[in-house]
N, C-alpha and C positions, 0 to 999 in steps of 0.2 A: 439625744441621739443614741440608738442602740449600738452596742458593741458586739462584734462577732469575731470568732477565731476560726480561720480556715487552715486545716492541716493537709498538706500534700505529701504523699510518700516520695522518697527519692526515686529518680527515674529508673534506676536499676531494679528497684522493687516493683514498680509499675510494669516494667517489661517482663519480670519474672512471673508475676501473677497471671499474665496473659500468654505465657509460654513463648515469649519473644526474646528472652534473655539469651546470653551466649550459650550455645549448644542446646537451646531449648527446642521443644517440639515444633514451635512456629518456624524456626529457621530450617529445621529438617523438612517440614512440609513444603516450604518455599523452594528449597533446593530440589526436592523430589519432583515438584510440579514443573519447575523450569527444565529439569532433565527430560521429563515426559514431553514437553513442548518442543524440545530440541530434536527429538527422535526422527521426524521426517526430514530434517536437515542433514543428518549424519549419513555419509556414504554407505551404501549397502551392496554387498556381493553375496556373502554367505549369511549375513545378519549378525555375525559374531561381534563386530564393532558396536553396532547399535545396542545389542544385548548386554554389553560390558559396562553400561552406564552405572555409576555408583554415586549415590547422593549421601552427603554428610552435612551436618549443620554448618552452613556457610560456604559450601563448595560442591561442585559437580565434576566428576572425572570419568574418563573412558579408559579402560585398562586392557589394552592389547599391545603386543610388541610393535605394531605399526600405527597405533593411534596418533602419536605425535607427528609422524610424517604425513598422514592423511589430513590432519588438522591444518598444518602449515603449507602443504604442497599440493593438495587436491585442487584441480583447476576449477571445477564447478561447485564443489560442496565443501571446500576448505573453510576454516574459521566459522564452523557452523553455529557455535554458541553466540558469537557476535551477530551473525545474520538473523538468528532467531530473536535475539533481544531487539534488534532494529525493527523487525517486522511486528513485534508485539507493541513497540512504541507507536508504530504507524497505525496499527489496528485500533489502539485506544484513541489516538488522534482522530481517526475516521469515525469512531463512535461518537466522539464529542461533536464533530461536524454534523452528524446525523441529527443530533439533538437540536442544533441550531437550525437545521432545515425544517424540522417539525415546528419550530417556533416562527417560521416564515422569514428568517433573516438571511437566507442565501439564495442566490440565483441558480438557474439550471446549469449555466456554464461553470459555476463554482462547484456544483455537485459533480459534474463531469470531471473537472480537474481533480477533485478528491478521489474519485473512483479510479481514474487513470494512474494516480500516484500509488495505488496498491498493486499495480502490475509488477509481477516478480522479475520482469526483464529490464525494468528501468533502474539504472544505477543510482544508488543513494549518494547525494552530494553531502560532503562532510559538514558544511556549515549552514545548510538551508533545509528547512522542513516546513511544508512538504516540498519535494524536489521538482514540482511542476508549477510553472507560473501561468498567469492568464494574460495574453496579449503582451508578453514581455519576454523576449529571448535574450539572455545575457550574452555578452561578448565572448565569454569562455564557454566550455561545454555545459549545456543546460537543455531543459525541455520547456515547452510552452504550449498552451491550448489557445487557438485563435479561432474565433467564430467566423463563419462564412455566410454571407447574405443568401437566403433561399426562401422559397415559399414554405411557411411553417405548417400549413394544413395539408395533411395527406387524405383525410376523409372526415366529413361531417356526418354526425348521426342525427336522426329525426328528433331525438330528445334534447338536442343541443350539445351533447358530448362530442368530442372529436379525437381523432388520432393525429398526432402532430410529430414533427421532427425538428431536430437541431443538427445542422451540419457544421462541422468544425475540422480544423487541421490540428494534428499533433505535429509540432515542429521541434527539431532538435538541432543544436550546433555541435558538431563532432569534429574530431581531428581528421584531416584530409590526407590520405595516402593510400597506397595500394592495399595494404593489409587492413588499415582502418576502414576503408570503404566496404570491404567484404564483411567485416564485423557489423557495420551499421546496416548493411542490406539484410544480414541474418537477423538482426534485432527487429527490423520492421516486418519481416516474414513471421517471426515468432509473435510479435505484437498483434498482427492481424489474426493469427490462429487463436490467440488468447481472447480476443473480442468474440470470436465465433464460439469458443467454449463457454464464455460467460453468458451468451444468449442461450446456448443449449442447456446450461445448468441453471438458468434463471438467476444468476449472480450478477445483478444489474445495479446501476446507480440508484440510491435512495433519493427520491424527489420530495417536493412539498405536498401539502394537503391537496387532495383532488387530483394528483398526478401519479401515474404508475408507469414505470419504464417497461417497455415491451421487448425491445431488441436493440443491440448495438453492433455495428459492423464497420469494416473498412470498405470504402468505395473505390479506392485506388491502391496501387502498390506504393511503397515508400520510394521517393525519388529525390534527387538533388535539385534544390530550387536556386541555390546560389553557392559559389565557391570562391576561395581565395587561396593564398599560398599555404596557410596553416590549417584553416578551418573550412568546413562546408556546412551549409544549412540544408537539412533534409526535411521532408514533410510527407504526411500521408493524410488523405481526406477521409473522414469518418462520419458516421451518422448515428444519432440516437433517436429512436422512435418511442413515443410515450402516449399514454391514454390521458386525456384531460377531461375531467368532469365539468359540466356546465356550471358556471359561477352564478349563484343566486343572490340577488340583491345588489 
């Protein structure tokens, strides 16, 4: 039996050779790139706060007299680094799910679920990812996609291709109260506008082989479907239209 000797450098030397050691160029690049991705999340008035970003190996900071207050107290754009990090996690998860779709391992309703999960108006749940279920609305605040029976064929083409649709509800369980109801109504208005923008910009769900999304829209306003003392169930009916190539064989 032949003998062989395998020599492996210490981990700190391996990292150093690849500029990934402490204070190395790799850490500086990572910090700079993360700071760049945070830029759209940072509140902007004069642009001074956004431009004050400083990247160092292992850290990113924003250096203005009001940066700390904006980070912790801004109503819509506070905690921007955390929000950017969460969105990047969601983006990579979405890319992974797109790969599964290409391999034919996901249904259209799952594709819709993953697409809806990228909506910037949907609140991230602390312990669940993605934050949108399929046909399962949790007893606490949550979101769910529920399919609606409907005629799937919009138009048949002579060559056997077709334009099809999937009708579904986005349901949510929200706190029930005067202020909370106003916030939920605003969410559903913003969500419907977001769907319209996605159709306009062609930012649509990625479907399987032979399927191409054409449009996604809200068919109704958001409304209360059921309510109790603490929580209310809201829903909005939506529709995805897509092009289906004729299946051969």
